[in-house]
C-alpha positions in Angstrom: -69.4 42.6 -35.6 -68.1 39.1 -37.0 -64.2 38.7 -36.9 -61.9 39.6 -39.7 -64.1 42.3 -41.0 -62.7 44.4 -43.7 -63.2 48.3 -44.0 -65.9 49.5 -45.9 -64.8 50.1 -49.5 -63.8 53.8 -50.1 -64.6 55.9 -53.1 -63.9 53.7 -56.1 -62.2 55.4 -58.9 -65.3 55.2 -61.2 -68.1 57.1 -61.9 -71.8 56.4 -62.8 -72.1 59.0 -65.8 -73.6 58.9 -68.9 -73.5 56.4 -71.8 -75.5 55.7 -74.8 -78.7 53.7 -75.3 -76.8 51.2 -77.1 -75.7 49.3 -73.9 -76.7 45.9 -74.0 -77.6 43.9 -70.7 -74.5 42.0 -69.2 -72.7 42.9 -72.4 -69.4 43.5 -70.2 -69.7 41.1 -67.5 -66.1 42.0 -66.4 -66.8 45.7 -66.0 -66.4 46.3 -62.2 -65.7 49.4 -60.1 -61.9 49.6 -59.4 -61.4 48.8 -55.6 -58.3 50.1 -54.1 -55.8 47.1 -54.4 -55.0 47.1 -50.7 -58.5 46.1 -49.9 -58.9 42.6 -48.9 -62.0 40.6 -49.8 -63.5 38.4 -47.4 -63.4 34.9 -49.1 -66.7 33.0 -49.2 -65.6 30.0 -47.3 -64.5 32.3 -44.6 -67.8 34.1 -44.3 -69.7 31.0 -44.3 -67.7 30.1 -41.1 -68.8 33.2 -39.2 -71.2 33.0 -36.3 -73.9 35.0 -37.8 -73.8 33.2 -41.1 -73.9 29.6 -39.4 -76.9 30.8 -37.5 -78.5 31.9 -40.4 -77.8 29.1 -42.8 -77.2 26.2 -40.7 -75.0 23.1 -41.9 -75.9 23.9 -45.7 -74.3 27.2 -45.2 -71.2 26.0 -43.1 -70.4 23.5 -45.7 -70.4 26.2 -48.6 -66.8 26.2 -50.0 -67.8 28.4 -53.0 -69.4 31.7 -53.6 -71.9 29.7 -55.7 -72.7 27.4 -52.8 -72.9 30.1 -50.5 -75.1 32.1 -52.6 -77.5 29.6 -53.1 -77.6 28.5 -49.3 -78.4 32.2 -48.6 -81.2 32.4 -51.1 -82.4 29.1 -50.0 -82.7 30.0 -46.3 -84.2 33.5 -46.8 -86.6 33.6 -50.1 -90.0 32.1 -49.4 -92.2 30.3 -51.9 -94.2 33.5 -52.8 -92.6 36.6 -53.6 -92.1 38.8 -50.7 -93.4 36.4 -48.3 -91.4 35.0 -45.5 -91.8 32.8 -42.4 -90.0 34.3 -39.4 -87.2 31.8 -39.9 -86.6 33.1 -43.2 -86.5 36.7 -41.9 -84.3 36.0 -39.2 -81.9 34.2 -41.6 -81.9 37.5 -43.8 -81.2 39.5 -40.7 -78.3 37.2 -39.7 -76.9 37.2 -43.1 -76.8 41.1 -42.9 -75.1 40.9 -39.4 -72.5 38.7 -40.8 -71.8 41.2 -43.5 -71.5 44.4 -41.6 -72.6 46.9 -39.1 -73.4 50.6 -38.6 -69.8 51.7 -39.0 -68.3 49.4 -41.6 -69.2 46.4 -44.0 -67.2 43.2 -45.2 -66.0 43.5 -48.7 -66.9 40.1 -50.1 -66.0 38.4 -53.1 -67.6 39.5 -56.3 -69.3 36.0 -56.8 -71.6 36.5 -54.1 -73.0 40.0 -54.9 -75.8 39.1 -57.3 -77.2 36.2 -55.1 -77.1 38.6 -52.2 -79.0 41.1 -54.1 -81.5 38.6 -55.2 -82.2 37.6 -51.6 -82.7 41.3 -50.3 -84.8 42.3 -53.3 -87.2 39.8 -52.0 -87.5 41.8 -48.8 -88.1 45.2 -50.6 -91.0 46.0 -48.2 -88.3 46.0 -45.3 -85.5 47.5 -46.8 -87.7 50.4 -48.3 -89.0 51.0 -44.6 -85.7 51.1 -43.1 -84.2 53.1 -45.7 -87.2 55.8 -45.4 -86.7 56.0 -41.7 -89.2 57.0 -39.3 -91.2 53.9 -38.7 -91.4 53.1 -35.1 -91.8 49.5 -35.5 -88.6 49.2 -37.4 -86.4 51.2 -35.0 -87.5 49.6 -32.2 -86.5 46.0 -33.5 -83.4 47.0 -35.3 -81.2 45.9 -32.4 -79.0 42.8 -33.2 -80.8 40.6 -30.6 -84.4 41.8 -31.8 -86.4 39.0 -33.6 -88.8 39.1 -36.7 -92.3 40.1 -36.1 -95.7 39.3 -38.1 -98.5 41.9 -38.6 -101.4 42.1 -41.1 -99.0 42.7 -43.9 -96.7 39.6 -43.1 -93.4 38.9 -41.3 -90.9 41.6 -41.2 -87.3 42.1 -39.8 -85.3 45.1 -39.0 -81.7 46.1 -38.7 -80.1 49.6 -38.2 -80.7 51.5 -41.4 -77.0 52.7 -41.4 -75.9 48.9 -41.2 -78.2 48.2 -44.3 -76.9 51.0 -46.3 -73.1 49.9 -45.8 -74.3 46.3 -47.1 -76.2 47.5 -50.2 -73.3 49.6 -51.0 -71.0 46.6 -51.1 -73.4 44.4 -53.3 -73.9 47.2 -55.6 -70.3 47.2 -56.9 -71.7 44.7 -59.4 -74.2 46.7 -61.8 -76.5 43.8 -62.1 -76.8 43.5 -58.4 -77.4 47.0 -58.2 -80.0 46.9 -60.8 -81.8 44.1 -59.0 -82.1 46.1 -55.9 -83.0 49.4 -57.5 -85.8 47.6 -59.7 -87.1 46.0 -56.5 -87.1 49.3 -54.7 -88.9 50.8 -57.7 -91.7 48.5 -58.0 -92.1 48.6 -54.0 -92.2 52.3 -54.1 -94.9 52.2 -56.8 -97.0 49.7 -54.5 -96.6 52.2 -51.6 -98.3 55.0 -53.7 -100.8 52.5 -55.0 -101.9 51.5 -51.6 -103.0 55.2 -50.5 -106.4 55.4 -49.6 -108.7 56.8 -52.5 -110.2 59.4 -50.4 -106.9 60.9 -49.2 -106.5 64.0 -51.1 -105.2 66.7 -48.6 -101.5 67.6 -49.5 -101.2 68.4 -45.7 -102.5 64.9 -44.7 -99.7 62.2 -43.8 -102.0 59.7 -45.4 -101.2 61.3 -48.6 -97.8 62.7 -48.3 -95.9 60.0 -46.2 -95.7 57.4 -49.0 -94.3 59.8 -51.4 -91.7 61.3 -49.2 -90.7 57.8 -47.9 -90.3 56.6 -51.2 -88.0 59.6 -52.2 -85.7 59.2 -49.2 -85.4 55.3 -49.7 -84.6 55.9 -53.4 -82.3 58.7 -52.6 -80.0 56.3 -50.7 -79.4 54.3 -54.0 -78.4 57.3 -55.5 -75.8 57.9 -52.7 -74.8 54.4 -53.1 -74.1 55.1 -56.8 -72.3 58.4 -56.0 -70.2 56.7 -53.4 -69.1 54.1 -55.8 -68.0 56.4 -58.3 -69.2 60.0 -58.3 -69.2 62.1 -61.4 -65.8 62.4 -62.8 -66.2 60.5 -66.1 -64.1 57.3 -65.8 -64.6 54.3 -68.5 -65.4 51.7 -65.7 -68.0 53.9 -64.3 -69.5 54.3 -67.7 -69.8 50.6 -68.4 -71.5 50.2 -64.8 -73.8 52.8 -65.7 -74.6 51.4 -69.1 -75.4 47.9 -67.6 -77.6 49.4 -64.9 -79.4 51.5 -67.3 -79.9 48.6 -69.8 -81.1 46.1 -67.1 -83.6 48.5 -65.8 -85.1 49.9 -68.9 -85.0 46.2 -70.5 -88.7 45.8 -71.9 -89.4 49.5 -71.8 -91.2 49.3 -75.1 -93.9 47.3 -73.5 -97.1 49.8 -72.9 -98.0 50.5 -69.5 -101.1 48.6 -67.8 -104.2 51.0 -67.4 -103.9 52.9 -64.1 -107.4 51.7 -62.7 -106.4 47.9 -63.3 -103.0 48.2 -62.3 -101.8 51.5 -60.5 -98.4 50.1 -59.3 -97.7 48.7 -62.7 -98.7 51.9 -64.5 -96.5 54.1 -62.4 -93.4 51.8 -62.7 -93.7 51.2 -66.4 -94.5 54.8 -67.1 -91.5 55.8 -64.9 -89.3 53.5 -66.9 -90.4 54.4 -70.2 -89.8 58.3 -69.4 -86.4 57.3 -68.1 -85.4 55.1 -71.1 -86.3 58.3 -73.3 -84.7 61.0 -71.3 -81.7 59.2 -69.7 -80.0 57.5 -72.6 -77.1 60.0 -72.5 -77.1 60.6 -68.8 -78.8 57.8 -67.1 -77.8 58.1 -63.7 -78.3 61.7 -63.4 -81.9 61.6 -64.7 -82.3 58.5 -62.1 -81.4 61.1 -59.4 -85.1 62.2 -59.9 -86.8 59.1 -59.5 -88.7 59.6 -56.4 -90.3 62.8 -57.0 -91.1 61.8 -60.6 -92.9 58.5 -59.3 -95.0 60.9 -57.1 -95.9 63.0 -59.9 -96.8 60.1 -62.1 -98.8 58.5 -59.7 -100.6 61.9 -58.5 -101.4 62.9 -62.0 -102.8 59.4 -63.0 -105.1 59.6 -59.8 -106.6 62.9 -61.0 -105.5 64.9 -58.0 -105.5 68.6 -58.8 -102.2 70.4 -60.5 -101.7 72.4 -57.2 -101.8 69.1 -54.9 -99.6 67.3 -57.6 -97.1 70.2 -57.3 -97.2 70.4 -53.6 -96.4 66.5 -53.2 -93.5 67.0 -55.7 -92.2 69.4 -53.8 -92.3 67.7 -50.6 -90.7 64.5 -52.3 -87.8 66.7 -53.9 -86.9 67.8 -50.4 -87.1 64.3 -48.8 -85.1 63.1 -51.6 -82.3 65.7 -51.0 -82.3 65.1 -47.3 -82.0 61.3 -47.8 -79.4 61.7 -50.3 -77.3 63.9 -47.9 -77.7 61.7 -44.9 -77.0 58.6 -46.8 -73.8 60.1 -48.3 -72.5 61.1 -44.7 -73.2 57.6 -43.6 -71.1 56.2 -46.2 -68.2 58.7 -45.9 
């Protein structure tokens, strides 16, 4: 890991518990998790000078002296012209940025001004982050080493790092509620796309073609639940309430929009239907309701697809188990 790494933030004295639906997006821009005062944040100019970041960003990144400049350099080097589509050079840059931020044992605590641009860059790689957090993909595991290069397949260009390294970096970035909402929103949309891609003739609840997308989604989304829990827990602190309120407001923004027809846009239907459900049921305990997201997405999709009730129930049960296992595994990693 690059020099001068700070220890991964330990439990912040905050929570992610409920607050009312009157929350306004970004109304409390200063609402942050309280990090132990003795923890040193790595400055953006210091981070820009690390070997991995120099390799990722070149001269533009090396000259960055502010978080705004470094954030723009990161997005410029990693995000393509079309959403979710990248060159091998861009994917390598994203990998190098993450390697500059941490490894499987700890992650640097970076300046707050870098959290949102990092989340925006990472959100554009939702396909890859979902695959890494879901675990079990041999192509990602095999190429997760520091020296492994991005690869290209029929779906585009991909990169991989160790899932524990990714999880720790996501946890640091998620201190900012806007950043967490950006990452969680991207993960939600990717989960819906995974479900929408299931072959129409896949109907057997014992067949991986039908079950793997929902269990993988549940595990990946549970990692974000573990991040929220690690950032605060469930004790009931005011700062945590503000953080949860901003996440809730951001993710439910536009929830009054009617979902598109399932047949025309299955991914859009699943995402919008879940958001409306969460907006109605999660006003008082948003993060607690969010905990069931993976299984609920599965149920929404399977029901809309017209699968029989027994199959829907079986798929939800599998997703529930995967979600709990994923949550526990992620919590152990972050602890």
